[in-house]
N, C-alpha and C positions, 0 to 999 in steps of 0.2 A: 541406351534408350530403354531396353527391357528392364533394367534395374530401377528406374525411377518412374515407371508407368503407374499412373493412379495417384501420384503425389501432388498433382496440381501445378500451377505456374507461380513462381515466386517473382515479385517485382521489388527492386531495390530503390529506395528514395534517398536523395541527398539534398544538400542545400541548393543544388542546381534545379531541383524540382520545386523549391519553395520551402523546404524544411528549414526552420530557423536555426537549428543547431544539430550537429551530427551525434551529440551525446544525449541520447534519449533516456529519461528517467522513468517514465510511466506512459501507459496507454489506457484509454477509457472510451467506451462507446456511449453516446447519449441516446435519449429516447427517440430521436429522429434518425438514428443510424449513422450519425457523424462520428468519426474517430478523432478523439482529442489526444494530442501528444504533449507531454510535459518534458521540458528539456533542462539541461544542466545550467546553461547560461543564456539561452535564447527565448525564455518565456514559454508560451504555449501556442499551439496551432490546432485548428480544426480541419480535418481532411474530409471532403464530401464525395470522394471517389474520383475527382478530377483535379482538384487544386487545394493548396493549403492556404488558409486565412490565419495570419499570425497576430498574436497579442503579446504585449510586453508591459513594462512599467509605464511606458508612455501612454498606454491605453487605460491604465488603472490597476494593473496587478501590483501587489505589494513587493514582489521580487521577480526577477527573471529566472530564478531557480525553482522549478516546479517539480515536486516529488510525488504527488498523487492528485488525481482529479476525480471527484465523486459527485453524482447528480442526486439531488434530494427529491422528495415526493412531488414538489411543486414544479420541478423541471429546472430549477436553478442549479448551477454548477459551483462547486467549492474547490478552490485550489490551495493545496497545502504547500507552503514554501518555507525557506529558511528565515523568512521575516513575517511569520504569522499566516493568517487565513484570509483569503479573498473570495467573496461571493460574486457570482455573475448571473443575472436574470435574463440574459439574452440581449440586453440593451446597455445596462450600467454595471460597472464594477464597484463593489463596496469592500473596503478594507476594514476588518474588525480591529478595534482598539484593544489589543491584548497585552498582557504583561510579559516580562521576559521569561516567565515560566513556560509560556506557550509559544515562544518566538520561533522555534525550529521544529517543523512538523514533517512527518514522513507519510507512511502508508495510511489508508483510510478505508472505511466501508460504511454502509447504512444498515441499521438493524431493522427488525420487523415493525417497530413503532415509528420509524422515520428519523430517529436520532442518528447523527453522524459521529463517528469515532475516528480520532486521529492519533497516531503514534508520535511520541515525543523523542527528540534527539537526546543523547546522553547529556546529563547535567552534573558537573563535578559535585561529589558529596551527596547526590540525591539518587533515590532508587528509580528503577524503570517506571515510566508513567504514560498515561493516555489521557486525551482530552475528549470529553463528550459535549457535542453541540446540539441543543434541542430546538434551535431556531431563534432563541432569544438569549440564552445564557450558556457560558462555557463552564464546565466542571472538570477540575483536575482530579484524577484518581491515580494514586501511587501504589507501587507494590508494597506489601507488608513485609516487615522484617528488614534485616540489614544485608541480606545476601545480594550479590550482584550489584553493589553500589556503583562501581566504575565500569564504563564501557558498554552500557546497556542502552543502545538506541533501538527504539521500537520501529522497525522499518516496514513491517507488514501487519495488517489487522484484518481479521476475517469474522464475519457475522453469520450466525445461524439461528433460526427461530427455535430449533430443537435443542441446540447445544451451547448457545450463548456466544460470547465474544472471546476470541483467541488472539493472542499477540505473539509476534515473533521477534525476538531480540537475540542476545547471546544465549538466552534461555527461552523457554516457552512459558507463557502465562495464560491464565484464564480469569474472566470476570464472572463472578456469581454473587448475586445479592449486593451488588455495588462494591464488592471487595476484589482486589487484584492480587492473585496469588500465583506463585511459581508452580509449574507442573513438573513432575518427575518423568523423564524420558524412559519409556518402558523397554529398555534394551539392556544388554549385559553390562554389569558394573565395570567402570573404568573406560568404557568407550567414549570417545570425545567426538562431538558433532558441533559444527558451527551452523546455526539455523539461519536461513536466508529468506525464505518466503513461505507463506501458507495460504490456503484457500479451500472453500467448499465447492464441490462439484454439484451437478444437478441431483445426484443421488444422496446428497447430504454427508458424504464421506469427507473427512478432513485430509487434505494432501499437504505434506510438509516437505519442503526442499532443503536439504542440508549440504554441507561440503562433501559428504560421502555418498550422496545419492538422494533419490526421491522416495518417500514413504507414504502409505495410507495408514491412517490411525483411526480406528473405530472401537470405542470402549477400551478393552485391554488388548485388542488385536492390532499389532503393528506389523505391517508388511512392506518389504522393500520392493519397489516396482521398477527402479532404474538405478544403476550405479553412475557415479560421476566419472566423466572422462578426464577431468582435471580439477585441481583445487579451485574453489571459488565458483563452482556450479551454482548460479545465483538467481536465475529468473525463470518464471513460467507463468502460464495462465490456465485457469480451470473454468470449465463451463458446465 
């Protein structure tokens, strides 16, 4: 008891509590304090602190595989799935008619102007890419050059008013002036890292989670804040 004092109370939710699928892909909080859960095969659910309300393709989602959920400035939610993008205004689901270039979407964020950014799954023979949604049009931005053609699924996207848009795939990328370019990891030559997630905390510092641990990266200053206990150290949240 002494060893866990002050760590709070953990509660474990399963399908017996109304969770639609035990394989959770993402979590997001809406402006009313509800927690949205995106799952691997069971669609999405909203938890109000007492119960789960579930949504699936039968309700209007484009797919039951939901990889990120982001709220826009108007309060509508956007679900990134393996079959494109679905919007939800609290009443009606709307599936965007998107091309195959945008069919499999991963992590997402909203920038300071209100535009939404969605990472793309790897596409054979194509570089890493991201989709920008301004509320009326979708714009595809691809990485410049031919490096990292294969295996680059952009699973995490982070937005900062001061530092711009950062993407996390097999490599790290940054968007500046509408151009998507690869970043050099500022660590000893020859070190291999598998990049899993990234995000900005309230202080504006970028946190990057890799297969070898968690790092903060500010300017040229890279600091390791935690080591991985096992390969595949892959998920976190920053506030």
